[in-house]
C-alpha positions in Angstrom: 153.4 70.0 56.7 150.1 68.9 55.5 149.0 72.4 54.5 152.4 72.9 52.6 152.0 69.9 50.6 148.5 70.9 49.8 149.7 74.2 48.7 152.4 72.5 46.2 149.7 70.4 44.8 147.1 73.0 44.1 150.0 75.2 42.7 151.1 72.3 40.3 147.7 71.6 39.3 146.8 75.2 38.6 150.1 75.6 36.6 149.6 72.3 34.6 145.8 73.8 33.7 147.4 77.3 32.4 149.9 75.3 30.5 147.3 73.2 28.6 145.1 75.9 28.2 147.8 78.2 26.3 148.9 75.3 24.5 145.7 74.3 23.2 145.1 78.0 21.9 148.4 77.5 20.3 147.4 74.1 18.8 144.2 75.9 17.5 146.0 78.3 15.8 148.0 75.8 13.8 145.1 73.7 12.8 142.5 76.4 12.3 140.1 75.7 10.7 140.2 72.0 10.8 139.9 71.6 14.5 137.6 73.9 16.9 139.3 75.1 20.1 136.5 73.5 22.4 137.5 70.0 21.0 141.3 70.8 21.4 141.0 71.8 25.2 138.6 68.9 26.2 140.7 66.2 24.6 143.9 67.5 26.0 142.5 67.9 29.7 141.0 64.3 29.2 144.4 63.2 28.2 146.4 64.6 31.0 143.8 63.7 33.6 144.0 60.0 32.2 147.6 60.1 32.4 147.7 61.3 35.9 145.2 58.9 36.8 147.4 56.0 35.4 150.5 57.6 36.7 149.1 57.7 40.5 148.0 53.9 40.2 151.6 53.0 38.7 153.9 55.2 41.1 153.6 52.9 44.4 155.1 49.9 42.1 158.2 52.1 42.4 158.9 52.0 45.7 160.1 48.9 47.7 159.2 46.6 50.5 157.1 48.1 53.5 157.2 51.6 51.8 155.2 50.0 49.0 152.1 49.8 51.0 152.3 53.4 52.2 152.9 54.7 49.3 149.7 53.3 47.8 147.5 54.5 50.4 149.2 58.1 50.0 148.8 57.9 46.0 145.1 56.5 46.5 144.1 59.7 48.0 145.1 61.6 45.1 143.9 58.7 42.4 140.2 59.7 43.4 140.6 62.8 42.5 142.5 62.5 39.2 139.8 59.7 38.1 137.0 62.2 39.0 138.6 64.9 36.9 139.1 62.3 34.0 135.1 61.3 34.2 134.0 64.8 34.1 136.5 65.5 31.4 135.4 62.4 29.3 131.6 63.6 29.5 132.4 66.8 28.4 134.5 65.4 25.4 131.4 63.3 24.7 129.3 66.5 24.7 131.6 68.3 22.4 131.9 65.4 19.9 127.9 65.1 19.8 127.9 69.0 19.3 130.5 68.7 16.3 128.6 65.8 14.8 125.2 67.4 15.0 126.6 70.9 13.7 125.1 72.6 16.7 127.1 74.6 19.5 127.5 72.6 23.0 125.2 74.6 24.7 122.2 73.3 22.4 123.3 69.5 22.4 121.0 67.7 24.2 121.0 64.3 26.0 119.0 62.8 22.9 121.7 64.0 20.6 124.5 63.0 22.9 123.3 59.3 23.4 122.9 58.7 19.8 126.5 59.8 19.0 127.6 57.4 21.7 125.8 54.5 20.6 126.2 55.2 16.7 129.5 56.4 16.0 132.6 55.0 16.6 134.4 57.7 18.5 131.1 57.9 20.7 131.4 54.2 21.7 135.2 54.4 22.3 134.4 57.4 24.4 132.2 55.4 26.4 134.9 52.8 27.4 137.2 55.9 28.8 134.2 57.0 30.7 133.4 53.5 32.1 136.9 53.2 32.9 137.1 56.6 34.9 133.9 55.4 36.7 135.2 52.2 37.7 138.4 53.6 39.1 136.7 56.4 40.7 134.5 54.2 42.5 137.3 51.7 43.5 139.1 54.3 45.2 136.0 54.6 47.5 134.9 50.7 47.5 138.2 48.9 47.4 141.1 48.6 50.0 144.4 50.6 48.8 146.5 48.0 48.4 149.0 47.3 45.4 147.2 44.8 43.8 144.4 47.2 43.7 146.6 49.8 42.1 147.8 47.4 39.7 144.0 46.7 38.6 143.3 50.2 38.5 146.2 50.8 36.0 144.8 47.7 33.8 141.4 49.7 33.7 142.8 53.1 32.7 144.9 51.3 30.3 141.8 49.6 28.6 140.2 53.3 28.6 142.9 54.7 26.9 143.5 52.2 24.1 139.9 51.7 23.3 139.7 55.8 22.9 142.9 55.3 20.6 141.4 52.5 18.5 138.3 54.6 17.8 140.4 57.7 16.8 141.7 59.0 13.8 143.9 56.0 13.2 140.7 53.7 13.3 140.9 53.2 9.5 144.3 51.4 9.9 145.1 48.5 11.8 149.0 49.1 12.1 148.2 52.9 12.9 145.6 52.1 15.6 148.0 49.5 17.3 151.1 51.8 16.9 149.2 54.6 18.2 147.8 52.8 20.9 151.2 51.6 22.2 152.9 55.1 21.6 149.8 56.6 23.6 150.2 53.9 26.7 153.9 54.9 26.8 153.6 58.5 26.8 150.8 58.4 29.6 152.7 55.9 31.8 155.8 58.2 31.1 154.1 61.7 31.7 151.8 60.3 34.3 154.0 58.7 36.4 156.1 61.7 36.9 153.2 63.9 37.6 152.3 61.0 40.1 155.6 61.4 41.8 155.3 65.3 42.0 151.8 64.8 43.6 153.1 62.1 46.0 156.9 62.3 47.0 157.7 65.0 49.4 161.0 63.7 51.1 164.2 63.3 49.6 164.8 59.8 50.9 161.9 58.6 48.9 163.3 60.2 45.8 166.2 58.4 46.2 164.4 55.2 46.3 161.9 55.7 43.6 163.7 57.9 40.9 166.1 55.2 39.9 163.1 52.7 39.0 161.6 55.9 37.4 164.7 56.5 35.3 164.5 52.9 34.0 161.0 52.7 33.2 161.0 55.7 31.5 163.7 54.7 29.3 161.5 52.1 28.1 158.5 54.4 27.9 160.5 56.5 25.5 161.9 53.7 23.0 157.9 52.2 23.0 156.9 56.0 22.3 159.2 56.4 19.7 158.6 53.1 17.9 154.9 53.6 18.0 155.0 57.6 17.1 157.4 56.9 14.0 155.0 54.0 12.8 152.0 56.1 13.2 153.3 59.2 11.6 154.5 57.1 8.5 150.8 55.8 7.9 149.1 59.3 9.0 151.6 61.6 6.6 152.1 60.8 2.9 154.9 63.3 2.5 157.4 65.7 4.0 155.8 68.7 2.7 152.7 67.9 4.5 154.4 68.8 7.7 154.2 72.3 6.7 151.1 72.4 4.4 148.7 71.1 6.6 147.5 71.9 10.3 147.8 68.0 11.0 151.3 68.2 9.8 152.3 71.6 11.4 151.1 70.1 15.0 153.0 66.9 14.4 156.3 69.0 13.5 155.9 71.0 16.9 155.5 67.6 18.8 158.1 66.3 17.2 160.4 69.1 18.4 159.2 68.9 21.8 159.7 65.0 22.0 163.4 65.7 21.0 163.4 68.4 23.7 162.2 66.1 26.5 164.4 63.1 25.5 167.7 65.6 25.9 166.0 66.9 29.2 165.7 63.2 30.2 169.2 62.6 29.2 170.8 65.4 31.3 168.7 64.5 34.3 169.8 60.8 33.9 173.4 61.8 34.0 173.3 64.6 36.7 170.1 64.7 38.6 169.7 60.7 39.1 173.3 60.2 40.6 172.8 63.2 42.9 169.3 62.1 43.9 170.7 58.5 44.9 173.1 60.2 46.9 170.8 62.3 48.9 172.5 65.4 47.6 169.6 67.0 46.1 166.6 68.3 48.2 163.2 67.2 47.6 162.5 70.8 46.6 164.9 70.8 43.6 163.8 67.4 42.6 160.1 68.5 42.6 161.3 71.8 40.8 163.0 69.8 38.2 160.0 67.5 37.5 157.7 70.4 37.2 159.9 71.8 34.6 159.8 68.8 32.6 156.4 68.4 33.0 155.4 71.8 31.7 156.9 70.5 28.3 154.9 67.2 28.5 151.7 69.0 29.1 152.4 70.9 25.8 153.3 67.8 24.0 150.3 66.1 25.2 148.2 68.9 24.1 149.7 68.8 20.8 148.8 64.9 20.5 145.4 65.7 21.7 145.2 68.3 19.1 146.4 65.4 16.2 143.9 63.2 17.5 140.9 65.9 16.5 142.5 66.8 13.4 143.3 64.1 11.6 
């Protein structure tokens, strides 16, 4: 069973990476020359890793009673890997940002230039918060017992890292826009990251029956917050409807809107059909995982488009 579970996890992570790379290429084609491919892909990978880290910290809260502690231990094993990947991608993102600011290739950017970028610019300083958050979670997975309170603390640290990066991003000049995008990003990370965590940690039909109803309820609130923050942020960033077609930012935003509508329709269908079947144990763990992977693939594309927006605006 352990080898089979490991194979499923490996395929899921590999597939997610391929989806993000392909979506990054599409986003670059839509924004070229406003955003470079390296900036898009490292931001997309960092965002996906951060969402997975947050989801793995949150997901044990979906189970009940004695199962919660067991779930925390299982999710904690993957949490360290996700936090390590998040830390690595954030360091890469910092180097890419420093190279862009200095107008030099990434291969030629040095530690001095990177350090100056990290301390002298708002984007660099916000990136340091994300790096610190990822590092703290990574250390905690080895130094702190894997308990539900520790998972809650890890979720809070990840949320701070995500918000700090968002506030220092393309909406930093507008307080309402920054707040709206922070809400939007956190809601998306909880929704997408928790579903990813379910795929990585839930392998039995009985546990799907316990956790899926709670995830469905939580995701509904995430969608509401995501829409409220996203609409507000879009109104701040886009002056007219014509910009949706005339600018790279607008074209990517339009694709992201379409993907969000698709995800909402899929979520509604799953809530009406998959959820009742899972609750009554009429769906196997394989089917639940397959449905989740389909939704996650679309989510990964949407997160990549959001990453492209953050480096284009």
